[in-house]
C-alpha positions in Angstrom: 0.0 0.0 0.0 1.3 3.4 -0.9 2.2 5.9 1.8 0.8 9.4 1.7 4.1 10.7 0.3 4.3 8.0 -2.4 0.6 8.6 -3.3 1.2 12.3 -3.7 4.5 12.0 -5.6 3.2 9.3 -8.0 0.0 11.3 -8.6 1.9 14.4 -9.5 4.5 12.5 -11.5 1.9 10.7 -13.7 -0.3 13.7 -14.2 2.6 16.0 -15.0 3.9 13.6 -17.6 0.8 12.1 -19.1 -1.6 15.1 -19.1 1.0 16.9 -21.3 1.3 13.8 -23.5 -2.5 13.6 -23.8 -2.9 17.2 -24.7 -0.2 16.9 -27.3 -1.9 13.9 -28.8 -4.9 16.2 -29.4 -2.6 18.6 -31.2 -1.2 15.8 -33.4 -4.7 14.6 -34.3 -6.1 18.1 -34.8 -3.2 19.0 -37.2 -3.7 15.7 -39.2 -7.5 15.9 -39.7 -9.2 17.5 -42.7 -11.8 20.2 -42.6 -14.6 17.7 -43.5 -14.0 16.3 -40.0 -14.3 19.6 -38.3 -16.5 18.1 -35.5 -13.6 15.9 -34.5 -11.2 18.8 -34.7 -13.5 20.8 -32.4 -13.8 17.9 -30.0 -10.0 17.4 -30.0 -9.5 21.1 -29.2 -11.9 20.9 -26.3 -10.1 17.8 -24.9 -6.8 19.6 -25.4 -8.0 22.5 -23.3 -9.3 20.2 -20.6 -5.9 18.5 -20.3 -4.3 22.0 -20.1 -6.6 22.7 -17.2 -5.5 19.4 -15.5 -1.9 20.1 -16.2 -2.1 23.7 -15.0 -3.6 22.6 -11.7 -1.1 19.8 -11.3 1.8 22.2 -11.7 0.5 24.3 -8.9 0.2 21.4 -6.6 3.6 20.0 -7.6 5.6 23.0 -6.3 8.2 21.6 -3.9 6.6 18.1 -3.9 8.0 16.4 -6.9 11.2 14.4 -6.6 14.5 15.6 -8.0 14.8 12.5 -10.1 11.6 13.3 -12.0 12.5 16.9 -12.5 16.1 16.2 -13.6 15.0 13.4 -16.1 13.7 15.9 -18.6 10.5 13.8 -18.9 8.2 16.7 -17.9 9.7 19.3 -20.2 13.0 19.4 -22.0 15.3 22.4 -22.9 13.6 22.3 -26.3 9.9 22.2 -25.3 9.2 25.9 -25.2 10.7 26.6 -28.6 9.1 23.5 -30.1 5.7 24.7 -28.9 6.3 28.2 -30.3 7.3 26.9 -33.8 4.5 24.3 -33.9 1.9 26.9 -33.0 3.2 29.1 -35.9 3.2 26.3 -38.3 -0.1 24.7 -37.5 -2.2 27.6 -36.1 -3.2 25.5 -33.1 -3.1 27.5 -29.8 -0.6 26.1 -27.3 -0.5 27.6 -23.7 3.3 28.2 -23.3 2.8 29.6 -19.8 2.3 26.0 -18.6 5.7 25.1 -19.9 7.3 28.1 -18.4 5.7 27.2 -15.0 7.0 23.6 -15.3 10.5 24.8 -16.1 10.4 26.7 -12.8 9.5 23.6 -10.7 11.9 22.7 -7.9 12.0 19.9 -5.4 12.0 20.7 -1.7 13.5 18.1 0.6 11.7 19.7 3.6 8.3 19.6 1.9 5.5 18.4 4.1 3.1 16.0 2.5 -0.2 17.0 4.1 -3.6 15.2 4.3 -5.1 18.2 2.5 -2.8 17.8 -0.5 -3.5 14.1 -0.6 -7.3 14.9 -0.8 -6.8 17.5 -3.5 -4.9 14.9 -5.6 -7.5 12.2 -5.1 -10.0 14.7 -6.6 -7.6 15.7 -9.4 -6.9 12.0 -10.2 -10.6 11.2 -10.4 -11.2 14.1 -12.8 -8.2 13.0 -14.9 -9.6 9.5 -15.0 -12.9 10.7 -16.3 -11.1 12.8 -18.9 -8.9 10.0 -20.1 -11.9 7.8 -20.5 -13.3 10.5 -22.9 -10.1 10.6 -24.8 -10.0 6.8 -25.2 -13.5 6.9 -26.7 -12.4 9.7 -29.0 -9.3 7.9 -30.2 -11.2 4.6 -30.6 -13.8 6.3 -32.8 -11.1 7.9 -35.1 -9.2 4.6 -35.3 -12.4 2.7 -36.2 -13.2 5.2 -39.0 -9.7 5.0 -40.4 -9.6 1.2 -40.4 -13.0 1.1 -42.1 -11.9 3.8 -44.7 -14.7 6.1 -43.5 -12.2 8.8 -42.7 -9.1 10.2 -44.5 -6.5 11.9 -42.3 -2.8 12.6 -42.5 -2.3 10.2 -39.6 -1.1 6.6 -39.5 -3.7 4.2 -38.1 -0.8 2.8 -36.1 -0.2 6.3 -34.6 -3.8 6.4 -33.4 -3.5 2.8 -32.0 -0.2 3.9 -30.4 -1.6 6.9 -28.6 -4.7 4.9 -27.7 -2.5 2.4 -25.8 -0.7 5.3 -24.1 -4.1 6.6 -22.9 -5.1 3.2 -21.6 -1.7 3.0 -19.8 -2.3 6.4 -18.1 -5.8 5.3 -17.1 -4.4 2.0 -15.6 -1.8 3.9 -13.7 -4.2 6.5 -12.2 -6.7 3.8 -11.2 -3.9 1.8 -9.5 -2.7 4.9 -7.6 -6.2 5.7 -6.5 -6.3 2.3 -4.9 -3.0 3.1 -3.2 -1.2 0.5 -5.3 2.0 0.9 -7.4 1.1 1.1 -11.1 4.0 -1.1 -12.3 3.3 -4.7 -11.2 5.2 -6.7 -13.8 8.7 -5.3 -14.7 9.0 -7.4 -17.9 5.5 -6.6 -19.1 6.1 -2.9 -18.5 9.4 -3.1 -20.5 7.6 -4.8 -23.4 5.1 -1.9 -23.4 7.7 0.8 -23.5 10.1 -1.1 -25.9 7.1 -1.3 -28.3 6.5 2.4 -27.9 10.2 3.1 -28.7 10.1 0.7 -31.7 7.0 2.5 -33.0 8.6 5.9 -32.5 11.4 4.7 -34.8 8.8 3.5 -37.3 7.0 6.9 -37.3 10.3 8.8 -37.7 11.2 6.5 -40.6 7.8 7.1 -42.3 7.8 10.9 -41.8 11.3 11.7 -43.1 11.7 13.2 -46.6 13.0 10.5 -49.1 16.2 12.5 -49.4 17.0 11.9 -45.7 18.6 8.5 -46.4 21.0 8.4 -43.5 18.4 9.3 -40.9 16.0 6.8 -42.5 18.6 4.1 -42.2 19.3 5.0 -38.6 15.6 5.0 -37.7 15.2 1.6 -39.4 18.1 0.3 -37.4 16.3 1.2 -34.2 13.2 -0.6 -35.4 15.2 -3.8 -35.7 17.0 -3.3 -32.4 13.8 -2.9 -30.4 12.1 -5.8 -32.3 14.9 -8.1 -31.2 14.7 -6.7 -27.6 10.9 -7.2 -27.4 11.3 -10.8 -28.6 14.0 -11.5 -26.0 11.9 -9.9 -23.2 8.8 -11.9 -24.1 10.9 -15.1 -23.6 12.6 -13.9 -20.4 11.9 -14.9 -16.8 12.5 -13.2 -13.5 16.2 -14.2 -13.4 16.8 -12.4 -16.7 15.5 -9.0 -15.6 18.9 -7.4 -14.8 20.3 -8.3 -18.2 17.1 -7.5 -20.2 16.8 -4.2 -18.3 20.5 -3.3 -19.1 19.9 -3.9 -22.8 16.7 -1.9 -22.8 18.5 1.0 -21.0 21.4 0.9 -23.5 19.0 0.9 -26.5 16.8 3.6 -25.1 19.7 5.9 -24.4 20.8 5.5 -28.0 17.4 6.3 -29.4 17.0 9.2 -26.9 20.2 10.7 -28.3 18.8 10.2 -31.9 15.5 11.9 -30.9 17.3 14.8 -29.3 19.3 15.4 -32.5 16.1 15.2 -34.4 14.4 17.7 -32.2 17.3 20.1 -32.6 17.3 19.5 -36.4 13.6 20.3 -36.8 13.9 23.4 -34.6 16.8 24.7 -36.8 15.1 23.5 -40.0 18.1 21.2 -40.8 15.9 18.1 -41.3 13.3 17.7 -44.1 10.3 15.8 -42.8 6.5 15.8 -42.5 6.8 16.7 -38.9 7.1 19.7 -36.6 9.4 20.1 -33.5 6.8 19.4 -30.9 6.3 15.9 -32.2 10.0 15.2 -31.9 10.2 16.8 -28.4 7.2 14.7 -27.4 8.9 11.3 -28.2 12.1 12.6 -26.7 10.3 13.1 -23.4 8.9 9.6 -23.5 12.4 8.2 -24.0 13.6 10.3 -21.0 10.9 8.9 -18.8 11.6 5.3 -19.8 15.3 5.8 -19.0 14.4 7.0 -15.5 12.1 4.1 -15.0 14.7 1.6 -16.2 17.3 3.2 -13.9 15.1 2.6 -10.9 14.8 -1.1 -11.8 18.5 -1.8 -12.1 
C-alpha cells in the first residue's frame, strides 16, 4: 500500500507527464484531420484545453513536492519544449499555452516539503477528474481509429499512430486507477518493459515514415532502431525473473541511444536542418517519452 508521500508523488509525476502527453496527442490529431471532419477537430480542441486545465492545476500542486529524479530526467519538459511549442503553433495555427511550460521549467524539489492530508485529498480529486477525462479521450481515439480502419475517414495520420496513442491513454488510465487504490502502477517489470520497448520501436517507425525521401542516412538510422527494439521485445517476451537485470540493461542501452537520436532530431527540426512531414513538438514529445523510460529503467537496475 502506498504511503501518503508515495501517493502524492506518484499522482503528481503521472499527471505532469501524461496530461501533457494527452494534450499533445490532441494537437497531433487536430493537425492531421481534414476540414470535412471539423466536428472531430473541435472535440479534440476541447479535450486539449481540458488537459491543459488538469496540467495547470497539477503544476500548482507540484511545487516543492516532486522528486528531483523526475525533474532532472527531462520527462516533464526538455530544454527544447518551449521553442518546439512556439514553432509548432506558428506552423499549425493550433493554440498552445506556453505559460504552462514556463511554470514547469520553474518547478523545484524541496527536501523539507510536508506532504499533508489536505494535499492528498486534492490529488484524489484531481486524479478522479483526470480518470474521467482520459476515458473520454480513449473513446475519441477509438472512434477515429475505427473510422480510419474502415476507410470512413481520411487523415494525415497513420492508423498505427492512433493505435499507439490509444495504448498510451489506456496505460495512463491504468496507472491512475492503481494509484487511487493506493497501489503501485507497475506490477510486472518485464510486461512494463515490453510496453515501453514497443513504444520506442513504433517511434522509430514513425520517424522512418515521416522523413523526406532525401534523408537517407536518418531513414537508415531509424530503421536500425526498429530492428533493435524488435529483437529486444522478442527476448523480453521469452525472459523470466532471473533475466530481468540483463534485459533491463539492454533496454537501457538501446533507449539511451534512441534518446540521443531523438534529441538530435528535435534540434534538427527546430533549426530547419531536417526535411520531414513533422514539426518540432512531435520530436520533443517522443524525446520526453524516452527520457521517462530511461528513468524508470534506472530505478529497476
